[in-house]
C-alpha positions as CSV (number, residue, x, y, z in Angstrom):
1,M,124.4,139.8,96.0
2,P,127.1,137.3,95.3
3,E,129.7,136.9,97.9
4,P,133.0,138.1,97.2
5,E,135.5,136.0,94.9
6,T,139.2,135.7,96.4
7,T,140.1,133.8,92.5
8,G,140.8,137.0,91.0
9,P,139.4,138.6,87.7
10,D,138.3,135.6,86.1
11,T,135.4,135.8,88.0
12,V,134.3,139.2,86.6
13,S,133.2,139.5,83.0
14,V,133.9,142.8,80.8
15,R,132.3,143.8,78.2
16,A,131.6,147.3,76.2
17,A,128.7,149.2,77.7
18,A,125.3,149.7,75.7
19,L,122.6,152.5,75.6
20,S,120.8,150.1,77.6
21,D,123.5,150.2,80.3
22,A,122.6,154.2,81.1
23,A,120.9,153.2,84.2
24,A,123.9,151.9,85.7
25,V,126.9,153.9,84.3
26,A,124.5,156.8,85.9
27,E,125.0,155.4,89.4
28,L,128.4,154.2,88.7
29,L,129.7,157.4,87.7
30,T,127.8,159.2,90.7
31,Q,129.7,157.2,92.9
32,L,132.8,158.1,91.2
33,G,131.4,161.6,92.1
34,A,130.1,163.3,88.8
35,P,127.2,165.3,90.1
36,G,124.4,165.2,87.7
37,V,124.6,162.5,86.0
38,D,121.5,160.4,85.5
39,A,120.4,158.1,82.8
40,T,119.6,160.8,80.3
41,E,122.8,162.0,80.7
42,A,124.7,158.9,80.9
43,V,123.2,158.2,77.3
44,R,124.1,161.6,75.6
45,R,127.6,160.5,77.1
46,L,127.5,156.9,75.8
47,E,126.5,158.2,72.3
48,R,129.5,160.7,71.9
49,N,131.7,157.5,71.3
50,Y,134.9,159.6,72.4
51,E,135.9,156.9,74.8
52,E,135.5,153.1,74.7
53,V,133.2,152.3,77.7
54,L,133.7,148.8,79.1
55,L,131.8,147.4,81.9
56,G,133.0,145.0,84.5
57,C,130.0,142.6,85.5
58,V,130.1,140.2,88.6
59,A,127.0,137.6,87.9
60,D,125.7,139.8,84.7
61,A,125.6,142.8,86.9
62,P,127.4,145.9,86.3
63,G,129.9,146.4,89.1
64,G,132.4,148.7,87.4
65,L,133.2,150.6,84.5
66,V,136.5,151.8,83.0
67,A,136.3,154.9,79.9
68,V,139.8,155.0,77.9
69,K,140.7,156.5,74.9
70,T,143.6,157.1,72.8
71,V,145.4,160.7,72.8
72,L,148.4,161.6,70.8
73,Y,150.1,164.3,72.4
74,F,152.5,166.5,70.5
75,G,155.3,165.5,72.8
76,H,154.8,161.5,71.5
77,A,155.6,159.8,68.4
78,K,152.9,157.0,69.3
79,P,149.6,157.4,70.8
80,V,148.9,156.9,74.7
81,A,145.9,155.3,76.2
82,H,144.3,157.6,78.7
83,I,142.0,156.1,81.5
84,S,139.2,159.0,82.0
85,A,137.0,157.6,84.5
86,L,137.5,154.2,86.4
87,V,135.2,153.2,89.0
88,V,133.9,150.2,90.9
89,D,130.4,150.2,92.6
90,G,130.6,150.0,96.4
91,R,128.9,146.8,96.3
92,F,131.5,144.9,94.4
93,R,134.9,146.2,95.7
94,R,137.2,143.6,96.8
95,Y,135.5,141.2,93.8
96,G,138.3,141.4,91.1
97,V,136.3,144.0,89.3
98,A,139.2,146.9,89.4
99,R,141.4,144.3,88.3
100,A,139.7,143.1,85.5
101,L,138.8,146.7,84.1
102,V,142.4,148.2,84.1
103,Q,143.6,144.6,82.4
104,A,140.8,145.1,79.9
105,A,142.5,148.6,79.4
106,V,145.7,147.4,78.9
107,T,144.4,144.9,76.1
108,W,142.7,147.6,74.6
109,A,145.6,150.1,74.9
110,R,148.1,147.2,73.4
111,A,145.8,146.5,70.3
112,R,145.9,150.1,69.7
113,H,149.6,150.6,69.7
114,C,149.5,152.7,72.7
115,V,153.2,153.4,74.0
116,G,151.3,153.7,78.0
117,L,148.4,153.7,80.0
118,E,148.0,156.6,81.9
119,L,144.9,158.0,84.4
120,M,144.8,160.9,87.3
121,C,143.3,160.3,90.9
122,G,142.0,162.8,93.4
123,L,144.3,163.3,96.1
124,N,141.7,163.0,98.7
125,P,141.5,160.9,101.4
126,A,138.3,158.9,100.0
127,R,141.1,157.8,96.7
128,E,143.6,156.1,99.7
129,D,142.4,152.7,98.6
130,A,142.9,153.4,94.6
131,H,146.4,155.3,95.7
132,R,147.4,151.8,96.9
133,F,145.9,149.7,94.0
134,Y,147.2,151.9,91.1
135,P,150.7,151.0,92.1
136,A,150.2,147.8,92.2
137,M,148.8,147.2,89.3
138,G,152.2,148.5,87.6
139,F,151.4,152.3,87.3
140,Q,153.7,154.8,88.4
141,A,153.4,158.4,89.6
142,D,155.4,160.3,87.2
143,A,153.8,164.1,86.8
144,Y,152.0,166.8,88.7
145,R,148.8,167.8,87.6
146,Y,147.7,171.4,87.7
147,W,144.2,172.6,87.4
148,M,143.0,175.8,86.3
149,P,138.8,176.4,86.6
150,L,137.9,178.4,83.9
151,G,135.1,180.2,85.5
152,A,132.1,182.0,83.4
153,T,134.3,185.2,83.5
154,G,137.2,183.7,81.3
155,A,139.8,183.2,84.2
156,T,142.8,183.5,83.0
157,G,144.7,182.6,86.2
158,A,147.2,185.2,85.6
159,T,147.4,188.2,87.7
160,G,147.9,191.6,86.8
161,A,147.9,192.6,83.1
């Protein structure tokens, strides 16, 4: 494995993920905490072309990924870019991979005339590094996210009739 670089993201190359990257994508999504993602599932997700999936590579080895898409919210006149996944392989942390991937997402979003770039990050203690990283990259916390799991019974979240 290469030694960590201290010069920043210029040591990382970013490219579009290909179907041949499915095993690496599956491993990265597993590290992100997505259960049940194997190479077959990674191919299925890559083939749906719903998001742009970019890989950050260190010495040609996939070291992380970002998945970004545009969303046109009803309340916005222009699209917003949304990062739905950002993960760096534990072996490649502190190599500048996340920085390079966020910069690539910013470039991607600007090319599509997005008014901003958003992402969500879990609140669990395992994400504390991310909670420091995002503000350092220019992200601002500006909303709460509320989640309602919809189980097989069709939960509405409402109580009573």
